[in-house]
C-alpha positions in Angstrom: -0.3 0.0 0.1 1.0 3.4 -1.0 1.2 5.9 1.9 1.7 9.6 1.5 3.2 11.6 5.0 3.9 15.1 4.9 7.5 16.1 5.9 10.1 18.8 6.7 12.2 17.1 4.7 12.9 14.2 2.2 13.8 10.9 3.4 12.4 8.7 6.4 14.0 10.3 8.6 13.1 13.5 8.5 10.5 15.4 10.4 6.6 15.1 10.1 5.7 18.5 8.9 2.3 19.3 10.9 1.1 21.4 8.0 -0.6 19.3 5.5 -1.6 22.0 2.6 1.2 24.1 3.1 3.9 21.5 4.5 7.3 21.5 2.6 7.7 18.0 0.8 5.4 14.9 0.9 7.0 11.4 1.0 5.7 8.4 -1.1 6.0 5.1 1.3 5.3 1.3 -0.2 4.5 -0.2 3.4 5.5 -3.8 1.9 9.2 -2.4 0.9 9.5 0.8 2.6 10.6 2.2 -0.4 10.0 5.9 -1.0 10.1 8.9 -3.0 9.8 12.6 -2.2 8.4 15.7 -3.9 8.2 19.0 -3.1 5.0 20.5 -2.4 4.4 23.5 -4.9 1.4 24.7 -3.3 3.3 25.6 -0.1 3.0 29.5 -0.8 -0.7 29.5 -1.9 -2.7 32.0 -0.6 -5.4 29.9 -0.5 -6.9 26.7 -1.5 -3.7 24.8 -1.1 -5.5 22.1 1.4 -7.5 21.1 -2.0 -4.8 21.8 -4.1 -2.3 19.2 -2.0 -5.2 16.6 -1.7 -5.5 16.3 -5.8 -1.6 16.3 -5.5 -1.9 13.7 -3.4 -4.0 11.2 -4.9 -2.9 11.8 -8.2 0.3 9.9 -7.0 -1.8 7.1 -6.2 -1.4 7.4 -2.1 -4.5 5.3 -0.2 -3.6 7.1 3.5 -2.1 10.4 3.9 -0.9 11.1 7.4 0.3 14.1 8.7 -0.2 16.7 11.9 -3.1 19.0 10.9 -5.9 18.7 8.4 -7.8 20.9 6.9 -11.7 20.8 6.4 -11.4 21.0 2.6 -8.2 18.8 2.2 -10.2 16.0 4.5 -13.1 16.3 2.3 -10.9 16.6 -1.3 -9.2 13.6 0.2 -11.7 11.8 0.9 -13.8 12.4 -2.0 -10.6 10.7 -3.8 -10.6 7.4 -1.5 -7.7 8.7 0.7 -8.2 7.6 4.0 -6.4 10.2 6.8 -4.6 10.3 9.7 -3.8 12.8 11.7 -2.2 14.6 15.4 1.3 12.4 13.9 4.7 13.8 15.2 8.5 12.6 14.9 10.0 11.1 11.9 8.2 10.5 8.8 9.6 6.7 9.2 8.3 5.9 12.6 4.9 7.1 11.4 4.4 4.7 8.6 5.8 1.8 11.1 2.9 2.8 13.3 0.6 2.6 10.1 2.5 -1.2 9.7 1.8 -2.0 13.2 -2.0 -1.3 13.3 -1.6 1.3 16.3 -2.2 4.6 13.7 -6.5 5.4 13.0 -8.0 6.9 10.6 -10.6 10.1 10.8 -13.2 11.8 8.4 -12.6 14.6 10.7 -10.3 17.9 10.5 -8.2 18.8 13.3 -8.0 22.8 12.3 -9.9 25.1 10.6 -9.0 26.0 6.6 -6.4 28.4 7.4 -4.0 26.5 9.1 -0.9 27.3 8.3 -1.2 30.8 6.7 0.4 32.6 9.7 -2.4 34.3 11.5 -5.6 35.9 11.5 -9.2 34.9 11.9 -10.6 31.4 12.3 -7.2 30.2 12.4 -6.3 28.8 15.6 -8.7 27.1 18.5 -9.2 28.7 22.2 -6.9 25.7 23.4 -4.3 25.8 20.6 -1.1 27.0 20.2 -1.1 30.3 19.0 1.6 30.9 15.8 1.4 33.4 13.3 2.4 36.3 11.1 2.3 40.1 13.6 2.5 42.9 11.9 5.9 44.8 13.5 5.7 48.5 14.3 8.5 48.7 12.5 6.8 48.5 9.2 7.8 44.6 9.1 6.2 41.0 9.0 7.3 38.5 11.8 6.2 34.7 12.9 5.4 34.8 16.8 4.7 31.6 18.5 3.1 31.0 22.1 2.0 27.6 23.5 -1.0 29.0 25.6 -4.2 30.2 24.8 -4.8 33.9 23.6 -2.5 35.6 21.2 1.4 35.8 20.4 3.7 38.2 19.0 6.1 38.3 16.4 9.8 40.3 16.1 9.2 41.9 12.8 11.2 42.4 9.8 11.3 46.1 10.7 12.3 45.9 14.1 9.1 45.8 16.1 7.5 43.9 18.1 3.8 42.6 16.7 0.7 41.0 18.4 -2.7 39.3 16.9 -5.6 37.4 18.8 -6.6 34.4 18.4 -10.4 34.3 18.8 -12.4 31.6 20.2 -14.4 28.8 19.0 -17.5 26.6 20.3 -16.6 24.8 17.6 -13.0 24.5 18.6 -9.9 21.8 16.8 -8.2 19.6 18.8 -5.3 21.3 19.9 -1.9 21.4 18.3 1.5 19.8 20.1 4.0 22.5 20.7 6.5 19.9 19.3 4.4 20.2 16.3 4.4 23.9 16.3 8.3 24.2 16.5 8.8 22.5 13.7 6.7 24.8 12.1 8.1 27.7 13.5 11.8 26.4 12.0 10.6 26.4 9.0 9.5 29.8 9.1 12.9 31.0 10.8 14.2 29.8 7.8 12.8 31.5 5.4 13.1 34.9 7.4 17.0 33.9 7.8 17.1 34.0 4.2 14.7 36.8 3.3 17.2 38.9 6.0 20.2 37.7 4.0 18.8 38.4 0.7 18.3 41.9 2.3 21.8 42.7 3.4 23.0 41.7 0.2 21.1 44.3 -1.8 21.8 47.0 0.5 25.8 46.0 0.5 25.5 46.2 -3.3 23.5 49.6 -3.3 26.0 50.7 -0.8 
């Protein structure tokens, strides 16, 4: 059987990416042989519809099961329509998740565990009241920055313009399942890498212009 896992890297020892629609990579694994292939997720930077597009991509590769950390309603519905079962709430390495699946320790679900806009970096409806806060804050210096707080309510982010940005997380009576701090840390590491690359590019431009 072919299962696909959202991943932060390109091999079986990579950590699971907690974002399905906006994960960095997908790794397709044959559970009979543990042979695998990885492919980039071209939907990572989509402003909207990343969950649907990623679900269609996974289905087109012939996956029968998708394993991830968090999956929104649109992606779950699209996967279900394509006959792909979904397993959420996973962290750790891709290899460990696949082995747990083979041992029958993982259960599929038909329900999402985050809202549609999970992974976009902030905004209304992104987090439940009990989930950790992770998003983009508008810095007073004019920049955008990522922030994280494993607690209820809002978080703070350091803007690239040098200021601190804050955002609030609305509550909901239909709150989705909590996202673990480990998963949020993995997501934050990806954001930090992007910011570092942007800072390096900015420094290079300033040097050239000077």
